[in-house]
Structure formats: structure tokens, C-alpha cells
A tleap script that builds the chain and sets N, CA, C and O, in Angstrom:
source leaprc.protein.ff14SB
mol = sequence {
  NMET LYS LEU ALA ILE HIE ALA VAL LEU VAL
  ALA ALA ALA ILE LEU VAL PRO ALA ALA ALA
  PHE ALA GLN THR SER GLU PRO LEU THR ARG
  ALA GLN VAL ARG ALA GLU LEU VAL GLN LEU
  GLU LYS ALA GLY TYR ASN PRO LEU SER ASN
  CYS ASP GLY ASN CYS PRO ASP SER LEU GLN
  ARG ALA GLU ALA THR LEU LEU ARG SER ARG
  ASN GLU ALA THR ALA ALA TYR GLY PRO ALA
  PHE ASP GLY THR GLN GLN ALA GLY CARG
}
set mol.1.N position { 0.824 -1.184 0.000 }
set mol.1.CA position { 0.000 0.000 0.000 }
set mol.1.C position { 0.869 1.249 0.000 }
set mol.1.O position { 0.603 2.208 -0.725 }
set mol.2.N position { 1.922 1.224 0.832 }
set mol.2.CA position { 2.815 2.379 0.873 }
set mol.2.C position { 3.510 2.571 -0.460 }
set mol.2.O position { 3.760 3.703 -0.874 }
set mol.3.N position { 3.823 1.477 -1.134 }
set mol.3.CA position { 4.488 1.556 -2.425 }
set mol.3.C position { 3.582 2.240 -3.455 }
set mol.3.O position { 4.060 3.032 -4.267 }
set mol.4.N position { 2.301 1.943 -3.426 }
set mol.4.CA position { 1.356 2.566 -4.357 }
set mol.4.C position { 1.230 4.056 -4.085 }
set mol.4.O position { 1.157 4.852 -5.021 }
set mol.5.N position { 1.205 4.438 -2.829 }
set mol.5.CA position { 1.114 5.860 -2.465 }
set mol.5.C position { 2.363 6.595 -2.913 }
set mol.5.O position { 2.271 7.702 -3.442 }
set mol.6.N position { 3.515 6.006 -2.711 }
set mol.6.CA position { 4.765 6.629 -3.139 }
set mol.6.C position { 4.824 6.749 -4.661 }
set mol.6.O position { 5.301 7.751 -5.193 }
set mol.7.N position { 4.339 5.728 -5.350 }
set mol.7.CA position { 4.335 5.771 -6.812 }
set mol.7.C position { 3.426 6.886 -7.319 }
set mol.7.O position { 3.772 7.578 -8.277 }
set mol.8.N position { 2.275 7.065 -6.691 }
set mol.8.CA position { 1.353 8.133 -7.083 }
set mol.8.C position { 1.974 9.495 -6.809 }
set mol.8.O position { 1.859 10.402 -7.633 }
set mol.9.N position { 2.623 9.650 -5.679 }
set mol.9.CA position { 3.263 10.924 -5.348 }
set mol.9.C position { 4.396 11.257 -6.312 }
set mol.9.O position { 4.544 12.407 -6.726 }
set mol.10.N position { 5.189 10.262 -6.665 }
set mol.10.CA position { 6.281 10.496 -7.615 }
set mol.10.C position { 5.718 10.858 -8.983 }
set mol.10.O position { 6.219 11.772 -9.638 }
set mol.11.N position { 4.688 10.153 -9.414 }
set mol.11.CA position { 4.077 10.453 -10.715 }
set mol.11.C position { 3.480 11.860 -10.720 }
set mol.11.O position { 3.601 12.577 -11.713 }
set mol.12.N position { 2.844 12.257 -9.631 }
set mol.12.CA position { 2.277 13.608 -9.546 }
set mol.12.C position { 3.372 14.664 -9.560 }
set mol.12.O position { 3.221 15.714 -10.185 }
set mol.13.N position { 4.480 14.386 -8.869 }
set mol.13.CA position { 5.586 15.338 -8.832 }
set mol.13.C position { 6.205 15.515 -10.215 }
set mol.13.O position { 6.739 16.582 -10.520 }
set mol.14.N position { 6.139 14.498 -11.040 }
set mol.14.CA position { 6.696 14.601 -12.394 }
set mol.14.C position { 5.700 15.260 -13.345 }
set mol.14.O position { 6.100 16.074 -14.177 }
set mol.15.N position { 4.426 14.930 -13.240 }
set mol.15.CA position { 3.434 15.413 -14.201 }
set mol.15.C position { 2.981 16.844 -13.957 }
set mol.15.O position { 2.651 17.543 -14.915 }
set mol.16.N position { 2.952 17.298 -12.735 }
set mol.16.CA position { 2.465 18.650 -12.454 }
set mol.16.C position { 3.365 19.716 -13.086 }
set mol.16.O position { 2.832 20.616 -13.733 }
set mol.17.N position { 4.693 19.673 -12.941 }
set mol.17.CA position { 5.506 20.680 -13.624 }
set mol.17.C position { 5.429 20.574 -15.144 }
set mol.17.O position { 5.512 21.592 -15.833 }
set mol.18.N position { 5.274 19.380 -15.675 }
set mol.18.CA position { 5.169 19.222 -17.127 }
set mol.18.C position { 3.889 19.872 -17.640 }
set mol.18.O position { 3.890 20.447 -18.728 }
set mol.19.N position { 2.815 19.794 -16.894 }
set mol.19.CA position { 1.562 20.421 -17.302 }
set mol.19.C position { 1.653 21.939 -17.232 }
set mol.19.O position { 0.954 22.632 -17.971 }
set mol.20.N position { 2.495 22.460 -16.364 }
set mol.20.CA position { 2.648 23.905 -16.244 }
set mol.20.C position { 3.303 24.504 -17.482 }
set mol.20.O position { 3.073 25.675 -17.787 }
set mol.21.N position { 4.109 23.737 -18.198 }
set mol.21.CA position { 4.793 24.236 -19.380 }
set mol.21.C position { 4.076 23.865 -20.669 }
set mol.21.O position { 4.638 24.041 -21.750 }
set mol.22.N position { 2.879 23.368 -20.587 }
set mol.22.CA position { 2.132 22.997 -21.788 }
set mol.22.C position { 1.792 24.247 -22.584 }
set mol.22.O position { 1.602 25.320 -22.011 }
set mol.23.N position { 1.714 24.112 -23.886 }
set mol.23.CA position { 1.391 25.250 -24.731 }
set mol.23.C position { -0.079 25.597 -24.576 }
set mol.23.O position { -0.951 24.730 -24.631 }
set mol.24.N position { -0.333 26.882 -24.381 }
set mol.24.CA position { -1.702 27.333 -24.243 }
set mol.24.C position { -2.172 28.057 -25.488 }
set mol.24.O position { -3.370 28.297 -25.639 }
set mol.25.N position { -1.272 28.409 -26.376 }
set mol.25.CA position { -1.680 29.117 -27.581 }
set mol.25.C position { -2.104 28.128 -28.659 }
set mol.25.O position { -1.706 26.963 -28.658 }
set mol.26.N position { -2.912 28.623 -29.566 }
set mol.26.CA position { -3.383 27.787 -30.654 }
set mol.26.C position { -2.279 27.646 -31.698 }
set mol.26.O position { -1.412 28.515 -31.791 }
set mol.27.N position { -2.292 26.585 -32.474 }
set mol.27.CA position { -1.272 26.421 -33.507 }
set mol.27.C position { -1.418 27.487 -34.588 }
set mol.27.O position { -2.498 28.042 -34.793 }
set mol.28.N position { -0.320 27.758 -35.268 }
set mol.28.CA position { -0.332 28.765 -36.322 }
set mol.28.C position { -1.118 28.261 -37.526 }
set mol.28.O position { -1.140 27.066 -37.821 }
set mol.29.N position { -1.756 29.194 -38.208 }
set mol.29.CA position { -2.458 28.827 -39.429 }
set mol.29.C position { -1.470 28.819 -40.586 }
set mol.29.O position { -0.350 29.317 -40.465 }
set mol.30.N position { -1.889 28.256 -41.694 }
set mol.30.CA position { -1.030 28.209 -42.875 }
set mol.30.C position { -0.711 29.620 -43.362 }
set mol.30.O position { 0.410 29.886 -43.798 }
set mol.31.N position { -1.686 30.523 -43.291 }
set mol.31.CA position { -1.472 31.906 -43.724 }
set mol.31.C position { -0.456 32.609 -42.831 }
set mol.31.O position { 0.360 33.388 -43.323 }
set mol.32.N position { -0.494 32.345 -41.526 }
set mol.32.CA position { 0.475 32.965 -40.613 }
set mol.32.C position { 1.883 32.469 -40.894 }
set mol.32.O position { 2.833 33.251 -40.873 }
set mol.33.N position { 2.023 31.184 -41.156 }
set mol.33.CA position { 3.346 30.627 -41.455 }
set mol.33.C position { 3.865 31.207 -42.759 }
set mol.33.O position { 5.039 31.564 -42.854 }
set mol.34.N position { 3.007 31.304 -43.765 }
set mol.34.CA position { 3.415 31.861 -45.050 }
set mol.34.C position { 3.830 33.324 -44.903 }
set mol.34.O position { 4.823 33.745 -45.497 }
set mol.35.N position { 3.082 34.104 -44.117 }
set mol.35.CA position { 3.418 35.512 -43.899 }
set mol.35.C position { 4.760 35.648 -43.184 }
set mol.35.O position { 5.552 36.532 -43.511 }
set mol.36.N position { 5.017 34.782 -42.217 }
set mol.36.CA position { 6.300 34.824 -41.515 }
set mol.36.C position { 7.450 34.458 -42.450 }
set mol.36.O position { 8.524 35.054 -42.373 }
set mol.37.N position { 7.234 33.490 -43.324 }
set mol.37.CA position { 8.259 33.113 -44.286 }
set mol.37.C position { 8.549 34.249 -45.258 }
set mol.37.O position { 9.705 34.476 -45.615 }
set mol.38.N position { 7.513 34.964 -45.690 }
set mol.38.CA position { 7.709 36.108 -46.580 }
set mol.38.C position { 8.522 37.186 -45.879 }
set mol.38.O position { 9.410 37.783 -46.488 }
set mol.39.N position { 8.230 37.444 -44.608 }
set mol.39.CA position { 8.992 38.443 -43.846 }
set mol.39.C position { 10.452 38.027 -43.720 }
set mol.39.O position { 11.350 38.858 -43.855 }
set mol.40.N position { 10.693 36.739 -43.460 }
set mol.40.CA position { 12.069 36.261 -43.339 }
set mol.40.C position { 12.806 36.384 -44.669 }
set mol.40.O position { 13.985 36.738 -44.692 }
set mol.41.N position { 12.124 36.095 -45.772 }
set mol.41.CA position { 12.761 36.220 -47.077 }
set mol.41.C position { 13.097 37.673 -47.384 }
set mol.41.O position { 14.136 37.952 -47.983 }
set mol.42.N position { 12.230 38.605 -46.980 }
set mol.42.CA position { 12.521 40.029 -47.182 }
set mol.42.C position { 13.706 40.473 -46.332 }
set mol.42.O position { 14.405 41.424 -46.684 }
set mol.43.N position { 13.933 39.786 -45.212 }
set mol.43.CA position { 15.055 40.119 -44.325 }
set mol.43.C position { 16.348 39.438 -44.767 }
set mol.43.O position { 17.386 39.617 -44.131 }
set mol.44.N position { 16.298 38.655 -45.853 }
set mol.44.CA position { 17.526 38.082 -46.381 }
set mol.44.C position { 17.636 36.576 -46.307 }
set mol.44.O position { 18.665 36.027 -46.702 }
set mol.45.N position { 16.633 35.892 -45.823 }
set mol.45.CA position { 16.693 34.435 -45.714 }
set mol.45.C position { 16.223 33.804 -47.019 }
set mol.45.O position { 15.207 34.213 -47.580 }
set mol.46.N position { 16.959 32.815 -47.496 }
set mol.46.CA position { 16.595 32.097 -48.707 }
set mol.46.C position { 16.509 30.612 -48.371 }
set mol.46.O position { 17.542 29.956 -48.240 }
set mol.47.N position { 15.303 30.067 -48.229 }
set mol.47.CA position { 15.173 28.661 -47.844 }
set mol.47.C position { 15.596 27.698 -48.939 }
set mol.47.O position { 15.839 26.526 -48.653 }
set mol.48.N position { 15.692 28.149 -50.180 }
set mol.48.CA position { 16.044 27.268 -51.292 }
set mol.48.C position { 17.528 27.308 -51.642 }
set mol.48.O position { 17.955 26.639 -52.583 }
set mol.49.N position { 18.312 28.072 -50.908 }
set mol.49.CA position { 19.739 28.159 -51.221 }
set mol.49.C position { 20.445 26.869 -50.814 }
set mol.49.O position { 19.981 26.133 -49.944 }
set mol.50.N position { 21.557 26.622 -51.455 }
set mol.50.CA position { 22.345 25.440 -51.108 }
set mol.50.C position { 22.958 25.638 -49.737 }
set mol.50.O position { 23.517 26.694 -49.439 }
set mol.51.N position { 22.852 24.636 -48.923 }
set mol.51.CA position { 23.362 24.707 -47.566 }
set mol.51.C position { 24.830 24.299 -47.579 }
set mol.51.O position { 25.176 23.203 -48.020 }
set mol.52.N position { 25.685 25.189 -47.092 }
set mol.52.CA position { 27.113 24.889 -47.059 }
set mol.52.C position { 27.588 24.574 -45.648 }
set mol.52.O position { 28.771 24.724 -45.339 }
set mol.53.N position { 26.681 24.143 -44.802 }
set mol.53.CA position { 27.071 23.749 -43.451 }
set mol.53.C position { 26.647 24.720 -42.375 }
set mol.53.O position { 26.708 24.384 -41.193 }
set mol.54.N position { 26.213 25.929 -42.748 }
set mol.54.CA position { 25.782 26.892 -41.730 }
set mol.54.C position { 24.381 27.411 -42.048 }
set mol.54.O position { 24.142 28.619 -42.040 }
set mol.55.N position { 23.473 26.504 -42.323 }
set mol.55.CA position { 22.083 26.866 -42.657 }
set mol.55.C position { 21.379 27.609 -41.522 }
set mol.55.O position { 20.695 28.596 -41.794 }
set mol.56.N position { 21.510 27.190 -40.280 }
set mol.56.CA position { 20.823 27.926 -39.210 }
set mol.56.C position { 21.327 29.361 -39.064 }
set mol.56.O position { 20.593 30.223 -38.582 }
set mol.57.N position { 22.570 29.631 -39.475 }
set mol.57.CA position { 23.095 30.985 -39.333 }
set mol.57.C position { 22.311 31.983 -40.170 }
set mol.57.O position { 22.017 33.082 -39.700 }
set mol.58.N position { 21.967 31.620 -41.406 }
set mol.58.CA position { 21.237 32.565 -42.251 }
set mol.58.C position { 19.829 32.804 -41.711 }
set mol.58.O position { 19.317 33.921 -41.783 }
set mol.59.N position { 19.213 31.775 -41.179 }
set mol.59.CA position { 17.885 31.937 -40.585 }
set mol.59.C position { 17.960 32.801 -39.331 }
set mol.59.O position { 17.107 33.663 -39.120 }
set mol.60.N position { 18.966 32.577 -38.505 }
set mol.60.CA position { 19.112 33.367 -37.283 }
set mol.60.C position { 19.428 34.823 -37.601 }
set mol.60.O position { 18.967 35.718 -36.893 }
set mol.61.N position { 20.209 35.079 -38.660 }
set mol.61.CA position { 20.489 36.466 -39.061 }
set mol.61.C position { 19.203 37.152 -39.505 }
set mol.61.O position { 18.956 38.301 -39.138 }
set mol.62.N position { 18.385 36.461 -40.289 }
set mol.62.CA position { 17.128 37.048 -40.751 }
set mol.62.C position { 16.177 37.298 -39.578 }
set mol.62.O position { 15.508 38.331 -39.537 }
set mol.63.N position { 16.113 36.372 -38.634 }
set mol.63.CA position { 15.263 36.571 -37.453 }
set mol.63.C position { 15.752 37.749 -36.623 }
set mol.63.O position { 14.941 38.517 -36.105 }
set mol.64.N position { 17.074 37.904 -36.490 }
set mol.64.CA position { 17.622 39.037 -35.742 }
set mol.64.C position { 17.306 40.349 -36.442 }
set mol.64.O position { 17.014 41.350 -35.788 }
set mol.65.N position { 17.362 40.348 -37.762 }
set mol.65.CA position { 17.023 41.550 -38.522 }
set mol.65.C position { 15.560 41.923 -38.305 }
set mol.65.O position { 15.243 43.096 -38.107 }
set mol.66.N position { 14.672 40.936 -38.342 }
set mol.66.CA position { 13.257 41.198 -38.091 }
set mol.66.C position { 13.019 41.714 -36.678 }
set mol.66.O position { 12.231 42.637 -36.474 }
set mol.67.N position { 13.695 41.122 -35.713 }
set mol.67.CA position { 13.542 41.562 -34.326 }
set mol.67.C position { 14.004 42.998 -34.146 }
set mol.67.O position { 13.355 43.783 -33.455 }
set mol.68.N position { 15.145 43.346 -34.777 }
set mol.68.CA position { 15.629 44.726 -34.691 }
set mol.68.C position { 14.632 45.696 -35.306 }
set mol.68.O position { 14.363 46.753 -34.737 }
set mol.69.N position { 14.084 45.346 -36.461 }
set mol.69.CA position { 13.144 46.265 -37.109 }
set mol.69.C position { 11.857 46.400 -36.297 }
set mol.69.O position { 11.277 47.484 -36.239 }
set mol.70.N position { 11.406 45.316 -35.671 }
set mol.70.CA position { 10.210 45.405 -34.823 }
set mol.70.C position { 10.479 46.261 -33.588 }
set mol.70.O position { 9.621 47.043 -33.178 }
set mol.71.N position { 11.658 46.119 -32.994 }
set mol.71.CA position { 12.000 46.921 -31.817 }
set mol.71.C position { 12.119 48.398 -32.177 }
set mol.71.O position { 11.707 49.261 -31.402 }
set mol.72.N position { 12.677 48.691 -33.342 }
set mol.72.CA position { 12.794 50.080 -33.768 }
set mol.72.C position { 11.417 50.676 -34.053 }
set mol.72.O position { 11.185 51.860 -33.809 }
set mol.73.N position { 10.518 49.862 -34.562 }
set mol.73.CA position { 9.173 50.358 -34.873 }
set mol.73.C position { 8.392 50.676 -33.605 }
set mol.73.O position { 7.595 51.614 -33.592 }
set mol.74.N position { 8.607 49.910 -32.541 }
set mol.74.CA position { 7.862 50.161 -31.307 }
set mol.74.C position { 8.491 51.265 -30.471 }
set mol.74.O position { 7.824 51.824 -29.600 }
set mol.75.N position { 9.741 51.591 -30.708 }
set mol.75.CA position { 10.426 52.626 -29.932 }
set mol.75.C position { 10.477 53.929 -30.714 }
set mol.75.O position { 11.495 54.622 -30.694 }
set mol.76.N position { 9.410 54.267 -31.391 }
set mol.76.CA position { 9.414 55.380 -32.316 }
set mol.76.C position { 9.425 56.732 -31.609 }
set mol.76.O position { 10.490 57.186 -31.189 }
set mol.77.N position { 8.303 57.374 -31.467 }
set mol.77.CA position { 8.262 58.764 -31.045 }
set mol.77.C position { 7.755 58.934 -29.627 }
set mol.77.O position { 6.721 58.378 -29.257 }
set mol.78.N position { 8.478 59.696 -28.843 }
set mol.78.CA position { 8.027 60.142 -27.547 }
set mol.78.C position { 7.915 59.086 -26.473 }
set mol.78.O position { 8.067 57.892 -26.733 }
set mol.79.N position { 7.645 59.544 -25.250 }
set mol.79.CA position { 7.521 58.611 -24.128 }
set mol.79.C position { 6.156 57.946 -24.106 }
set mol.79.O position { 5.208 58.413 -24.736 }
set mol.80.N position { 6.077 56.866 -23.383 }
set mol.80.CA position { 4.803 56.182 -23.194 }
set mol.80.C position { 4.039 56.892 -22.080 }
set mol.80.O position { 4.628 57.276 -21.070 }
set mol.81.N position { 2.763 57.063 -22.254 }
set mol.81.CA position { 1.931 57.692 -21.237 }
set mol.81.C position { 1.235 56.593 -20.442 }
set mol.81.O position { 0.480 55.794 -20.994 }
set mol.82.N position { 1.500 56.566 -19.143 }
set mol.82.CA position { 0.975 55.485 -18.325 }
set mol.82.C position { -0.328 55.818 -17.624 }
set mol.82.O position { -1.079 54.911 -17.267 }
set mol.83.N position { -0.612 57.084 -17.421 }
set mol.83.CA position { -1.815 57.414 -16.662 }
set mol.83.C position { -2.431 58.692 -17.145 }
set mol.83.O position { -2.317 59.054 -18.316 }
set mol.84.N position { -3.090 59.379 -16.230 }
set mol.84.CA position { -3.731 60.644 -16.599 }
set mol.84.C position { -2.756 61.781 -16.386 }
set mol.84.O position { -1.752 61.645 -15.686 }
set mol.85.N position { -3.070 62.894 -16.998 }
set mol.85.CA position { -2.249 64.081 -16.856 }
set mol.85.C position { -3.119 65.229 -16.383 }
set mol.85.O position { -4.307 65.302 -16.697 }
set mol.86.N position { -2.507 66.122 -15.623 }
set mol.86.CA position { -3.217 67.305 -15.192 }
set mol.86.C position { -2.521 68.514 -15.782 }
set mol.86.O position { -1.292 68.592 -15.799 }
set mol.87.N position { -3.301 69.437 -16.257 }
set mol.87.CA position { -2.741 70.664 -16.832 }
set mol.87.C position { -3.458 71.864 -16.213 }
set mol.87.O position { -4.609 71.768 -15.788 }
set mol.88.N position { -2.761 72.979 -16.171 }
set mol.88.CA position { -3.377 74.217 -15.716 }
set mol.88.C position { -3.326 74.443 -14.230 }
set mol.88.O position { -4.078 75.282 -13.734 }
set mol.89.N position { -2.507 73.765 -13.502 }
set mol.89.CA position { -2.417 73.996 -12.063 }
set mol.89.C position { -1.474 75.080 -11.745 }
set mol.89.O position { -1.279 75.405 -10.574 }
savepdb mol mol.pdb
quit
């Protein structure tokens, strides 16, 4: 009986953290994947090029380029306004 209780506790200790890291987002649609591939190609990635041993490098460079452009786009003009403002005091 004690062995069964210990087995259940060990199984729970293993499964509970695994469930915490489960994906909660929905899978990407075909259109989303295609749009992401088009963005990567515009950033310099060519999926049809001959691989000379460093294929992940070109993909990582294109992803870094996209990330930089997205960060620059969000850091555009002026400060962020977090609350209300009072004027005329």
C-alpha cells in the first residue's frame, strides 16, 4: 500500500511541472506561417539556397534583422503615457 502511495506521489511530482509548461496558444495557421516566411525572405533568408554547413546561421540572421526592425518600430516617437495628466495647475 505504501508503495502505491509513493508511486502516485512520484508520478504527480513529475506530471504537475510538465503540465505547467504545456502550450496554451493555438497552432499557427497556414497563412500565418506563409506571412512569416515572406517576412524572413525580405530580411535576407533564402530557404532554397544550397546549404554549405551553416544553414541555421542565415535563418538566425534574418530573425535578428526582423527583431531589430520590430523593436525600432515600437520605440518610435516620444515617451509612453501610463496614466492621466493634469494641466493648468
